[in-house]
C-alpha positions as CSV (number, residue, x, y, z in Angstrom):
1,X,20.3,5.5,-14.9
2,X,21.2,2.3,-16.9
3,X,24.5,1.9,-14.9
4,X,22.6,2.2,-11.6
5,X,19.9,-0.1,-12.6
6,X,22.8,-2.6,-13.5
7,X,24.2,-2.2,-10.1
8,X,21.1,-2.9,-8.4
9,X,20.6,-5.9,-10.3
10,X,24.2,-7.2,-9.5
11,X,23.0,-7.0,-6.0
12,X,19.9,-9.0,-6.4
13,X,21.0,-11.7,-4.1
14,X,21.6,-9.2,-1.4
15,X,17.9,-7.9,-1.9
16,X,16.6,-11.5,-1.5
17,X,18.7,-12.0,1.7
18,X,17.5,-8.7,3.3
19,X,13.9,-9.7,2.4
20,X,14.2,-13.1,4.0
21,X,15.8,-11.4,7.0
22,X,13.1,-9.0,7.3
23,X,10.5,-11.8,7.1
24,X,12.4,-13.7,9.8
25,X,12.8,-10.8,12.2
26,X,9.6,-9.0,11.9
27,X,7.8,-10.9,14.7
28,X,10.8,-12.8,16.1
29,X,10.1,-11.6,19.7
30,X,6.5,-12.0,19.6
31,X,4.8,-14.7,21.5
32,X,2.5,-15.6,18.5
33,X,5.4,-15.0,16.0
34,X,4.5,-14.7,12.2
35,X,0.8,-15.4,13.2
36,X,0.7,-11.6,13.7
37,X,0.9,-11.1,10.0
38,X,-2.6,-12.6,9.9
39,X,-3.9,-11.3,13.2
40,X,-2.7,-7.6,12.8
41,X,-5.0,-6.8,9.6
42,X,-8.0,-9.0,11.0
43,X,-8.0,-7.2,14.2
44,X,-7.6,-3.7,12.5
45,X,-10.5,-5.0,10.3
46,X,-12.7,-6.0,13.1
47,X,-12.2,-2.7,14.9
48,X,-13.0,-0.6,11.7
49,X,-15.9,-2.8,10.9
50,X,-17.3,-2.4,14.4
51,X,-16.9,1.3,14.5
52,X,-17.7,2.5,11.0
53,X,-19.9,-0.6,9.8
54,X,-22.0,-1.1,13.0
55,X,-21.9,2.1,15.1
56,X,-21.7,4.5,12.4
57,X,-23.7,2.5,9.8
58,X,-21.5,3.3,6.9
59,X,-22.2,-0.1,5.7
60,X,-25.7,1.0,4.5
61,X,-24.4,2.6,1.3
62,X,-22.1,-0.2,0.0
63,X,-22.8,-2.4,-3.2
64,X,-23.9,-6.1,-2.8
65,X,-21.0,-8.8,-2.6
66,X,-20.7,-10.6,-5.9
67,X,-23.2,-13.6,-5.8
68,X,-25.4,-12.0,-2.9
69,X,-28.2,-9.6,-2.8
70,X,-26.7,-7.4,0.1
71,X,-23.2,-6.1,1.0
72,X,-20.7,-7.3,3.6
73,X,-19.0,-4.3,5.1
74,X,-16.0,-6.0,6.5
75,X,-15.2,-7.6,3.0
76,X,-15.8,-4.3,1.4
77,X,-13.4,-2.6,3.9
78,X,-10.9,-5.3,3.6
79,X,-10.5,-5.2,-0.2
80,X,-9.4,-1.5,0.3
81,X,-7.5,-2.0,3.3
82,X,-5.1,-4.4,1.7
83,X,-3.9,-2.0,-0.9
84,X,-3.8,0.9,1.6
85,X,-1.8,-0.9,4.1
86,X,0.7,-1.9,1.5
87,X,1.2,1.5,0.7
88,X,1.6,2.7,4.3
89,X,3.8,-0.1,5.3
90,X,6.1,0.5,2.3
91,X,6.3,4.2,2.6
92,X,7.0,4.2,6.3
93,X,9.1,1.1,6.0
94,X,11.4,2.5,3.4
95,X,12.3,5.4,6.0
96,X,13.3,2.9,8.6
97,X,14.7,0.4,6.0
98,X,17.3,3.0,4.9
99,X,18.2,4.0,8.6
100,X,18.4,0.3,9.7
101,X,20.8,-0.5,6.8
102,X,23.2,2.1,8.0
103,X,25.4,-0.1,10.2
104,X,26.0,-2.4,7.4
105,X,26.4,0.4,4.9
106,X,29.4,1.7,6.9
107,X,31.1,-1.6,6.9
108,X,30.7,-2.7,3.3
109,X,29.4,-0.9,0.0
110,X,26.3,-1.9,-1.5
111,X,23.7,0.6,-3.2
112,X,21.7,1.9,-0.2
113,X,18.3,1.4,-1.9
114,X,18.7,-2.3,-1.8
115,X,17.2,-2.1,1.6
116,X,14.1,-0.2,0.4
117,X,13.4,-2.7,-2.5
118,X,13.7,-5.7,-0.2
119,X,11.3,-4.0,2.1
120,X,9.1,-3.4,-0.7
121,X,9.1,-7.2,-1.8
122,X,8.2,-8.4,1.7
123,X,5.0,-5.9,1.9
124,X,4.0,-7.2,-1.7
125,X,4.1,-10.7,-0.2
126,X,2.2,-9.5,2.9
127,X,-0.7,-8.0,0.8
128,X,-0.8,-11.2,-1.4
129,X,-1.2,-13.2,1.8
130,X,-4.0,-11.0,3.0
131,X,-5.7,-11.2,-0.6
132,X,-5.7,-15.0,-0.5
133,X,-7.4,-14.8,2.8
134,X,-10.0,-12.4,1.4
135,X,-10.6,-14.7,-1.6
136,X,-11.3,-17.7,0.5
137,X,-13.8,-15.8,2.7
138,X,-15.4,-14.6,-0.4
139,X,-15.5,-18.0,-1.8
140,X,-17.2,-19.3,1.3
141,X,-19.9,-16.2,1.2
142,X,-20.3,-15.4,-2.4
143,X,-19.1,-16.1,-5.9
144,X,-15.8,-16.2,-7.6
145,X,-15.2,-14.8,-11.0
146,X,-12.2,-15.3,-13.4
147,X,-11.4,-11.6,-13.1
148,X,-10.3,-11.9,-9.6
149,X,-7.2,-13.4,-11.2
150,X,-6.2,-9.9,-12.3
151,X,-6.0,-8.6,-8.8
152,X,-2.5,-9.8,-8.1
153,X,-1.3,-7.6,-10.9
154,X,-2.3,-4.5,-8.9
155,X,0.3,-5.4,-6.1
156,X,3.5,-4.8,-8.0
157,X,1.9,-1.5,-9.3
158,X,1.1,-0.4,-5.8
159,X,4.8,-1.5,-5.0
160,X,6.3,0.7,-7.7
161,X,4.2,3.8,-6.7
162,X,5.0,3.3,-3.0
163,X,8.7,2.6,-3.4
164,X,8.9,5.7,-5.6
165,X,7.6,7.9,-2.7
166,X,9.6,5.9,-0.3
167,X,12.9,6.8,-2.2
168,X,11.9,10.5,-1.7
169,X,10.8,10.4,1.9
170,X,13.6,8.1,2.9
171,X,16.0,10.5,1.3
172,X,14.5,13.5,3.1
173,X,14.2,11.6,6.4
174,X,17.9,10.9,6.4
175,X,18.8,14.6,6.5
176,X,15.7,15.7,8.3
177,X,14.4,13.3,11.2
178,X,11.1,15.3,11.6
179,X,10.0,14.0,8.0
180,X,9.3,10.6,9.7
181,X,6.7,12.1,12.2
182,X,5.0,14.1,9.5
183,X,4.7,11.3,7.4
184,X,3.0,9.1,10.0
185,X,0.4,12.0,10.5
186,X,-0.2,12.4,6.8
187,X,-0.8,8.7,6.6
188,X,-3.9,9.2,9.0
189,X,-5.0,12.0,7.1
190,X,-4.8,9.9,3.7
191,X,-6.7,7.2,5.3
192,X,-9.7,9.5,5.7
193,X,-9.2,11.1,2.4
194,X,-9.3,7.8,0.6
195,X,-12.7,6.2,0.1
196,X,-11.9,3.1,2.4
197,X,-14.4,3.3,5.1
198,X,-16.9,4.8,2.7
199,X,-18.1,4.4,-0.8
200,X,-17.9,7.3,-3.3
201,X,-21.6,6.8,-3.8
202,X,-22.1,8.2,-0.5
203,X,-21.8,11.7,-1.9
204,X,-24.2,11.2,-4.9
205,X,-26.8,13.4,-3.1
206,X,-26.2,16.8,-1.8
207,X,-22.3,16.5,-2.3
208,X,-20.3,18.9,0.0
209,X,-17.8,21.3,-1.7
210,X,-14.6,22.4,-0.7
211,X,-13.5,25.6,-2.3
212,X,-16.2,25.3,-4.8
213,X,-15.2,21.9,-5.8
214,X,-17.0,18.9,-5.0
215,X,-15.6,16.2,-2.6
216,X,-15.6,13.5,-5.2
217,X,-13.7,15.6,-7.5
218,X,-11.1,16.1,-4.8
219,X,-11.1,12.5,-3.9
220,X,-10.3,11.8,-7.6
221,X,-7.0,13.6,-7.4
222,X,-5.9,11.1,-4.7
223,X,-4.0,8.5,-6.5
224,X,-4.9,5.9,-3.8
225,X,-8.7,6.1,-4.6
226,X,-7.8,4.5,-7.9
227,X,-5.9,1.7,-6.3
228,X,-8.5,0.9,-3.7
229,X,-11.6,1.1,-6.1
230,X,-9.8,-1.1,-8.5
231,X,-9.1,-3.5,-5.8
232,X,-12.7,-3.5,-4.8
233,X,-14.0,-4.0,-8.4
234,X,-11.9,-7.0,-8.9
235,X,-12.3,-8.9,-5.7
236,X,-15.6,-7.5,-4.0
237,X,-17.8,-6.5,-6.9
238,X,-16.0,-8.8,-9.5
239,X,-16.3,-6.5,-12.4
240,X,-13.8,-4.8,-14.9
241,X,-12.3,-1.4,-13.3
242,X,-13.1,1.9,-14.4
243,X,-11.0,2.8,-17.5
244,X,-10.1,6.1,-16.2
245,X,-8.9,4.8,-12.8
246,X,-7.1,2.0,-14.3
247,X,-5.2,4.5,-16.8
248,X,-4.3,6.6,-13.6
249,X,-2.7,3.5,-11.8
250,X,-0.8,2.3,-15.0
251,X,0.7,5.8,-15.6
252,X,1.5,7.1,-11.9
253,X,3.0,3.8,-10.6
254,X,6.1,3.5,-13.2
255,X,6.2,7.5,-13.1
256,X,6.5,7.6,-9.3
257,X,9.2,4.9,-9.4
258,X,11.1,6.6,-12.2
259,X,11.0,10.0,-10.4
260,X,12.0,8.6,-7.0
261,X,14.7,6.4,-8.2
262,X,16.4,9.0,-10.2
263,X,16.4,11.5,-7.2
264,X,17.6,9.1,-4.9
265,X,20.5,8.2,-7.2
266,X,21.5,11.8,-7.7
267,X,21.0,13.2,-4.2
268,X,21.5,10.0,-2.5
269,X,25.1,9.3,-3.2
270,X,26.3,10.8,0.1
271,X,23.5,9.5,2.3
272,X,25.7,7.1,4.0
273,X,27.5,9.8,5.8
274,X,24.4,11.4,7.2
275,X,22.7,8.2,8.5
């Protein structure tokens, strides 16, 4: 692993160049250009807030925003969406990033995974940008606490966790194109199996069971639950995260990256030939 890691480090300039290229090309042909990096999450937020917050009244169960007596569903939702969207974009983008690097890989050698790393960095930047917007809105409506300064540390942890899965899925998709379609559907399922549009407290009374196990227990097995709950704790509630959820994130993030990276290095040596 040491040799492979050193090889990636030797190509760090290429990682930076690919990241800049991704940033420039992402909205190049759109009329509003890079403004979509702001409009996309805000439009998605507006739709979800209308459907789940207003029409389905999910906002009745949420905790109050720090510094206010009542909750703000759109901000409660946004604090979780930022992390989930970073995860979704990184995992799906890793598949496309490896495939998109194929023409260049056939012409010149470089570690195939540098394109995945570059894409991960771009998505971390996007998540940070969205977080700054959220903090600005919270500053206008509520209070700001020094504990919010810990939130950016969550982004590289999500980056490691997502990239680890991205390594595995990009490798599988290189050999089996159907994987990409399956992952897209799984992302939709994961969205509803993660407490994004609803709080865990919604199941405090009359908690439903699946196979004899409570729903909250099943949700706890989803690592994304810990990520979005910590994000809300730091930004929205502005309190110290749950120690168990924090431990899950701190352990699973490097573990995911370690497993994904090593599997890709062992089984992805000839991936260029099948791309």
